VOGU-3710 file (C-alpha; in Angstrom, 3 decimals, decimal comma):
1> xxxxxxxxxx> 142,819/112,957/102,230  144,743/109,949/100,932  147,223/110,426/98,110  144,847/108,635/95,711  141,917/110,927/96,621  140,018/108,757/99,111  138,726/110,819/102,018  138,140/110,311/105,749  135,758/113,018/106,947  133,714/114,219/109,925
11> xxxxxxxxxx> 131,983/117,370/111,045  134,029/119,470/113,462  131,969/120,632/116,435  134,057/122,814/118,755  132,384/122,740/122,120  129,511/120,776/120,625  128,602/123,672/118,307  128,801/124,137/114,563  131,912/125,991/113,363  129,716/128,866/112,154
21> xxxxxxxxxx> 128,292/129,214/115,680  131,682/129,192/117,396  133,006/132,553/118,652  134,978/134,408/115,976  138,565/135,486/116,576  139,091/132,912/119,336  141,507/129,998/119,398  139,720/126,706/120,020  141,144/123,299/120,844  139,407/120,539/118,920
31> xxxxxxxxxx> 140,028/116,804/119,311  138,938/114,534/116,467  138,966/110,793/117,244  140,137/108,748/114,284  137,105/106,499/114,802  134,796/109,416/114,041  136,125/109,805/110,489  133,710/108,407/107,891  135,366/106,845/104,846  134,420/108,252/101,420
41> xxxxxxxxxx> 135,699/106,271/98,372  136,843/108,999/95,985  140,073/107,435/94,721  140,986/103,764/94,405  138,169/102,890/96,832  140,515/101,011/99,157  140,586/102,588/102,627  144,152/103,179/103,815  144,182/105,873/106,461  147,915/105,385/106,871
51> xxxxxxxxxx> 148,449/107,009/103,470  146,721/110,280/104,413  149,014/113,133/103,325  146,895/116,300/103,399  144,071/117,925/105,315  141,040/119,730/103,861  138,852/122,121/105,844  135,572/122,757/104,032  132,350/124,574/104,785  128,984/124,699/103,030
61> xxxxxxxxxx> 126,711/127,737/102,725  128,865/130,170/104,715  132,174/131,977/104,263  134,803/131,585/106,953  138,513/131,792/107,555  140,201/129,119/109,667  143,779/129,284/110,897  145,476/126,143/112,231  148,079/127,001/114,845  149,144/123,500/115,835
71> xxxxxxxxxx> 148,361/119,939/114,811  149,312/117,027/117,033  148,462/113,340/117,037  147,544/111,765/120,332  148,289/108,060/120,566  147,419/105,496/123,132  145,439/102,325/123,596  142,138/102,260/121,682  139,109/103,132/123,778  137,099/100,268/125,208
81> xxxxxxxxxx> 133,339/100,145/125,393  132,043/100,806/128,880  128,656/100,108/130,474  126,139/102,858/129,725  125,401/105,194/132,632  122,066/104,540/134,354  119,879/106,448/136,784  120,832/105,531/140,347  117,230/105,919/141,503  114,453/104,709/139,231
91> xxxxxxxxxx> 110,977/106,089/139,799  109,020/107,092/136,654  106,693/110,017/137,311  103,020/109,959/136,347  100,933/112,958/135,241  97,401/113,662/134,002  98,631/114,408/130,455  100,876/111,339/130,252  104,356/110,113/131,088  107,350/111,736/129,382
101> xxxxxxxxxx> 110,995/110,656/129,466  113,646/113,318/128,758  117,102/112,048/127,839  119,583/113,869/130,065  123,029/112,561/129,200  126,055/114,790/129,861  128,621/114,545/127,084  126,105/114,292/124,238  126,081/117,444/122,113  122,954/119,445/121,393
111> xxxxxxxxxx> 122,391/122,458/119,175  121,019/125,891/120,019  117,632/124,522/118,949  117,726/121,713/121,494  116,431/121,707/125,056  118,116/121,817/128,443  116,485/118,908/130,315  116,902/120,588/133,705  115,047/123,682/132,462  112,400/122,023/130,298
121> xxxxxxxxxx> 111,364/119,363/132,817  109,753/121,754/135,360  107,899/123,603/132,585  106,416/120,343/131,302  105,610/119,225/134,843  103,757/122,472/135,535  101,737/121,835/132,348  100,531/118,462/133,664  102,971/115,890/132,324  104,760/113,367/134,453
131> xxxxxxxxxx> 108,439/113,968/133,591  111,354/111,635/134,261  114,961/112,479/133,409  116,632/109,363/132,027  120,184/108,301/131,184  121,415/106,359/128,163  121,554/103,124/130,170  117,881/103,493/131,039  116,990/103,582/127,333  118,941/100,367/126,722
141> xxxxxxxxxx> 116,919/98,510/129,388  113,587/97,131/128,177  112,402/97,041/131,791  112,780/100,819/131,883  111,990/101,940/128,312  108,688/100,350/127,366  105,160/101,328/126,389  103,772/100,781/129,906  106,386/103,052/131,476  106,501/106,002/129,052
151> xxxxxxxxxx> 104,091/107,476/126,532  106,718/109,655/124,889  110,503/110,027/124,772  112,012/113,507/124,207  115,432/113,634/122,557  117,987/116,164/121,393  119,712/116,085/118,006  122,247/115,235/116,700  123,912/112,792/119,156  122,441/109,371/119,864
161> xxxxxxxxxx> 123,836/106,457/121,967  124,183/103,800/119,298  123,816/101,002/121,860  120,208/102,206/122,317  119,217/101,739/118,677  117,584/98,306/118,984  115,823/99,139/122,284  114,390/102,277/120,652  113,114/100,290/117,670  111,503/97,776/120,028
171> xxxxxxxxxx> 109,848/100,640/121,932  108,413/102,054/118,696  107,147/98,640/117,597  105,326/98,278/120,908  103,427/101,534/120,336  105,872/104,026/121,824  106,723/107,422/120,409  109,561/109,942/120,443  109,913/113,652/119,718  113,290/115,037/118,653
181> xxxxxxxxxx> 114,347/118,697/118,867  117,272/120,712/117,571  118,114/119,417/114,096  118,552/116,153/112,211  117,745/113,350/114,665  120,186/110,454/115,231  122,801/112,057/112,980  125,844/111,335/115,175  125,943/107,793/116,563  127,924/107,811/119,805
191> xxxxxxxxxx> 129,593/104,999/121,737  130,303/105,164/125,472  133,923/104,208/126,217  136,434/104,426/129,016  137,401/107,779/127,429  133,827/109,064/127,497  131,494/109,482/124,539  133,144/108,830/121,170  131,608/109,536/117,728  131,195/106,509/115,471
201> xxxxxxxxxx> 131,165/106,398/111,634  127,606/107,370/110,734  127,694/105,665/107,332  128,578/102,220/108,699  125,553/99,911/108,282  125,685/98,916/111,952  125,458/102,586/112,995  122,620/103,752/110,718  119,620/104,975/112,679  118,210/107,747/110,475
211> xxxxxxxxxx> 117,839/107,742/106,680  120,902/109,800/105,701  122,862/106,771/104,477  121,713/103,767/102,481  122,736/101,897/99,366  122,951/104,445/96,521  121,499/103,254/93,249  118,398/103,978/91,222  116,947/104,855/94,638  118,458/105,292/98,097
221> xxxxxxxxxx> 118,195/101,740/99,383  117,159/101,896/103,040  116,459/99,174/105,560  112,795/99,066/106,669  113,826/99,929/110,233  115,822/103,066/109,389  113,944/105,993/110,917  112,921/108,345/108,112  112,515/111,480/110,220  113,943/114,484/108,314
231> xxxxxxxxxx> 115,552/114,516/104,892  119,249/115,426/104,569  118,480/117,389/101,394  115,530/119,345/102,863  117,432/122,108/104,647  115,958/125,409/105,769  117,498/128,124/103,601  116,540/131,721/102,775  114,066/131,770/105,671  112,911/135,212/106,826
241> xxxxxxxxxx> 110,034/134,289/109,142  108,129/131,365/110,615  104,625/130,630/111,904  103,745/128,160/114,641  100,813/127,921/117,016  99,161/131,049/115,644  102,234/133,226/116,226  104,685/134,554/113,634  108,334/135,421/114,241  110,852/137,055/111,938
251> xxxxxxxxxx> 114,518/136,177/111,603  116,647/133,336/110,308  115,677/129,735/111,010  118,277/127,121/110,136  118,411/123,351/110,214  116,138/120,826/108,532  112,555/121,197/107,379  109,899/119,057/109,035  109,782/116,050/106,699  109,081/112,420/107,513
261> xxxxxxxxxx> 108,688/109,237/105,552  105,293/107,619/106,051  105,940/104,272/104,435  108,119/102,265/102,092  110,922/104,220/100,435  110,037/103,682/96,783  109,489/106,262/94,040  107,148/103,925/92,170  105,245/101,703/94,631  105,594/103,275/98,105
271> xxxxxxxxxx> 103,328/101,378/100,505  101,815/103,898/102,896  102,288/102,913/106,537  101,224/106,071/108,334  99,966/109,636/108,260  101,977/112,814/108,717  101,056/116,263/110,011  103,103/119,415/109,452  103,756/121,634/112,460  104,198/125,293/111,535
281> xxxxxxxxxx> 105,738/126,739/108,394  108,713/128,877/107,377  108,646/131,625/104,726  111,104/133,591/102,653  111,138/137,384/102,397  108,374/137,243/99,758  106,088/135,092/101,880  106,687/131,841/99,977  106,852/128,583/102,012  110,344/127,259/102,694
291> xxxxxxxxxx> 109,450/124,130/104,680  107,639/123,107/107,854  109,180/123,756/111,260  108,205/120,303/112,476  106,324/117,131/111,633  104,450/114,251/113,301  104,112/110,744/111,828  101,783/108,066/113,240  101,758/104,529/111,845  98,959/102,048/111,155
301> xxxxxxxxxx> 101,066/99,503/109,272  104,634/98,458/108,522  107,557/97,838/110,886  106,504/100,675/113,229  102,785/99,807/113,306  101,173/101,397/116,362  104,171/103,651/117,000  104,836/107,289/116,192  107,503/109,959/116,054  107,900/113,675/115,548
311> xxxxxxxxxx> 110,572/116,313/115,309  111,473/119,979/115,021  114,551/120,400/112,834  115,524/124,004/113,668  119,089/124,041/114,995  119,937/127,726/115,554  117,297/128,909/118,057  115,066/127,616/120,840  111,565/127,549/119,368  109,824/127,057/122,693
321> xxxxxxxxxx> 111,439/129,723/124,833  109,065/132,252/126,387  110,387/134,960/124,045  109,892/132,707/120,972  106,791/130,622/120,242  106,351/129,655/123,875  105,601/126,233/125,303  102,104/125,699/123,851  103,216/124,383/120,400  105,468/121,847/122,125
331> xxxxxxxxxx> 102,623/120,803/124,430  100,382/120,386/121,378  102,922/118,076/119,694  103,368/116,052/122,892  99,592/115,729/123,356  99,139/114,525/119,785  101,788/111,826/120,182  100,555/110,770/123,624  96,852/110,590/122,713  97,570/108,747/119,471
341> xxxxxxxxxx> 94,334/109,836/117,805  94,766/110,765/114,139  92,991/110,966/110,780  93,500/108,744/107,783  93,296/110,370/104,359  89,674/110,825/103,122  88,992/108,444/100,226  86,446/108,716/97,423  85,077/105,707/95,521  85,254/106,306/92,641
351> xxxxxxxxxx> 87,624/109,280/92,620  86,181/110,253/89,248  82,476/109,530/88,837  80,213/109,809/85,835  77,302/112,258/86,101  74,415/110,616/87,945  76,564/108,071/89,816  77,145/108,007/93,576  80,484/108,797/95,214  81,158/107,049/98,519
361> xxxxxxxxxx> 83,322/109,159/100,853  85,068/107,441/103,758  87,050/109,032/106,581  88,868/106,818/109,070  89,983/107,879/112,564  92,644/105,701/114,203  93,443/105,476/117,916  96,923/104,179/118,711  96,557/105,438/122,290  96,016/103,370/125,429
371> xxxxxxxxxx> 92,448/104,460/126,240  89,112/104,952/124,522  88,679/108,453/123,112  85,746/110,454/121,782  86,635/111,811/118,355  84,714/114,772/116,978  84,821/114,622/113,191  83,578/117,271/110,761  83,478/116,381/107,071  83,331/119,266/104,591
381> xxxxxxxxxx> 82,632/119,160/100,876  83,075/122,393/98,936  83,555/124,096/102,347  80,117/122,953/103,543  79,761/120,642/106,574  77,940/117,480/105,437  78,566/115,322/108,537  79,717/115,999/112,108  79,507/112,806/114,175  81,176/111,911/117,466
391> xxxxxxxxxx> 82,909/108,521/117,488  83,863/106,480/120,560  87,068/104,747/119,464  88,635/102,066/121,629  92,373/101,819/122,168  94,036/100,282/119,133  90,850/100,513/117,073  89,509/102,684/114,243  86,233/104,462/113,572  84,820/105,477/110,208
401> xxxxxxxxxx> 82,487/108,077/108,760  80,933/107,202/105,396  78,348/108,864/103,197  77,213/108,832/99,589  77,229/111,955/97,455  75,552/112,451/94,061  78,013/112,992/91,212  77,183/116,516/90,113  79,314/119,516/89,226  82,986/118,965/88,466
411> xxxxxxxxxx> 85,731/119,270/91,128  84,949/118,899/94,856  87,502/119,458/97,678  86,968/117,235/100,722  88,266/118,235/104,170  88,064/116,133/107,342  88,610/117,917/110,676  89,384/116,099/113,939  88,813/117,644/117,376  89,070/116,427/120,982
421> xxxxxxxxxx> 86,839/118,054/123,586  86,254/120,904/121,161  89,962/121,523/120,562  91,074/121,159/116,899  93,748/118,510/116,398  94,353/117,980/112,686  92,798/118,285/109,231  93,165/115,943/106,269  92,353/116,910/102,684  91,395/115,122/99,489
431> xxxxxxxxxx> 89,039/115,646/96,544  86,900/113,901/93,965  85,821/114,859/90,455  82,953/114,315/88,052  83,718/113,474/84,429  83,340/116,476/82,152  83,509/115,546/78,478  83,569/119,166/77,360  86,502/119,966/79,665  88,550/117,068/78,313
441> xxxxxxxxxx> 87,950/118,173/74,722  88,827/121,765/75,618  92,448/120,932/76,424  95,438/122,527/74,758  95,597/122,249/70,981  98,836/120,704/69,780  100,234/120,025/66,291  103,565/119,184/64,663  104,636/120,968/61,509  107,718/122,616/60,072
451> xxxxxxxxxx> 109,857/120,604/62,496  108,232/122,226/65,537  105,344/121,865/67,959  102,558/124,385/67,430  100,060/125,478/70,080  97,749/128,489/70,253  98,653/129,281/66,647  102,415/129,602/67,084  105,503/127,370/67,420  106,459/126,491/70,983
461> xxxxxxxxxx> 109,302/124,784/72,808  107,559/122,373/75,185  109,076/121,327/78,494  107,687/118,901/81,018  108,231/116,476/83,860  108,002/112,798/84,698  105,682/110,737/86,909  105,760/107,085/87,966  103,333/104,294/88,800  102,960/105,765/92,270
471> xxxxxxxxxx> 99,747/107,380/91,038  98,031/103,989/90,806  99,466/102,665/94,051  99,396/105,268/96,808  96,204/106,718/98,352  98,112/109,976/98,669  97,723/110,239/94,903  94,243/111,725/94,530  92,503/114,566/92,648  93,689/117,159/95,184
481> xxxxxxxxxx> 97,309/116,054/94,688  97,015/116,198/90,913  95,260/119,551/90,970  98,154/121,028/92,947  100,782/119,238/90,860  99,360/120,437/87,553  98,908/123,964/88,902  102,565/123,983/89,971  103,553/122,761/86,510  101,614/125,606/84,914
491> xxxxxxxxxx> 103,242/128,130/87,267  106,685/126,914/86,200  105,951/126,793/82,474  105,851/122,980/82,266  103,255/121,720/79,833  104,134/118,069/79,116  103,477/115,268/81,591  105,033/111,832/80,979  104,063/108,662/82,851  107,054/106,360/83,279
501> xxxxxxxxxx> 105,401/103,256/84,813  102,061/101,551/84,690  101,086/99,691/87,834  101,966/95,965/87,764  99,269/95,385/90,382  96,400/95,776/87,911  95,409/92,808/85,729  93,834/93,308/82,316  90,503/91,512/81,887  88,821/92,158/78,549
511> xxxxxxxxxx> 90,949/95,248/78,196  89,974/96,633/81,640  92,046/96,743/84,824  89,584/95,306/87,320  91,623/94,552/90,440  93,146/97,962/91,031  90,486/100,446/92,205  92,853/103,383/91,846  93,103/102,678/88,117  89,624/104,185/87,953
521> xxxxxxxxxx> 91,121/107,514/88,946  92,840/107,849/85,544  89,978/109,904/84,010  90,412/112,392/86,860  93,907/113,251/85,702  92,671/113,745/82,153  90,042/116,251/83,339  92,418/118,192/85,608  95,305/118,121/83,124  93,025/119,538/80,434
531> xxxxx> 91,902/122,359/82,718  95,566/123,308/83,289  96,476/122,971/79,575  98,851/120,116/80,438  99,502/117,548/77,724
//
């Protein structure tokens, strides 16, 4: 800490492990390169590391006692960048389930949730994948890391060779995919020097790979090419059990929940670039969800169009050991990313129909893989199968299922199910509604008198929440989303719903917004809000 309050900070990882995971009651020698300290402007906002006059050891979430026996400063010439290590022999391995590359770079730290490449490789090979162990220098070479050579790259968190950032982005843009294990991916950018691997400041713009750092403001300003896999605020806490691949395990699971951005980082007009799929779920002691174990994101638009990624954020235990969930859930995630077949969100036109109208339902299946695939699609409305076609979808193409439904009843859940060779792959959910005049009029009664709001015949203190123009912009905003949102509001005692923005993409013509089809979904929210007594 500088005398004025500015800070220079880094996470201490003795032996590559978190302090809480280090053996208790044991003296440990820890070296902290000055270059690894990230500057935090807390004082006069002028970095001056020469004025540092005190040291602070802090820890979140856990209690600990740390004794410092000796503190010494090692001086010498600054480290120089060195050529990245490469595989001496280069022969990518093929396999019936696809080609996998496993980064095997000594000196890069991994957590207890990561994988040992030497142990995982034979297990994946026995399952039918072609597995190649690669070095950091191989990933920096476009002749070695490319879509024709590898279907999927497996990585460990948190360390990442920063010199491989641009080659990785190019690989994703070309249709490649990666799967990260063991925590928050790309969280420690590392440089290879004549002194070995050295940590670099993660907040420096040139070193940003994930979405932890941006430009703080009204939103977290991120570059379009920052990889939004995991959320630094979505940590796994108070977890008592977890489910994955049909199996449930008890015990603590730590790290980051399976969360991924699927488009533009905007709270108001977030362009959707891809689809996500949760992998597993964690629960607290009362059985309430605490966050997914993992996530997959596949992209049909944006800077990563045609590419994909996935990750498991658990950092304190090996999910895929034989005495844990086993290898099958990992194989499932790899297969999904290699095949590249996925569902787009079912869409209803209109999302809220008048009685007697027709509702057109459309389900799109995308194939970002390298070969034609036969997609088996089942479309359910109100839990009844209404269509079950098989679609032959060429590489890089899409297939659609469409049908018209009469607008009867009120609220109708829609579920699309995708299978390959009879094996379920993923489901995607939506809903549509039919206008119900009586339901709208049956909403909560509200009045103002005697300096108070009155409802149900008595004064009430009303609390609520805010929404933005996202509802008229994103296809993820649909009747199913609003039904769940309003139900959650009711569960938490929130009864007022305020809309902050109206979409600037709709143009008024004779008082009607005609060029924004999602504007027609507005009556849906009125019906659902009334049914939940939301104002």
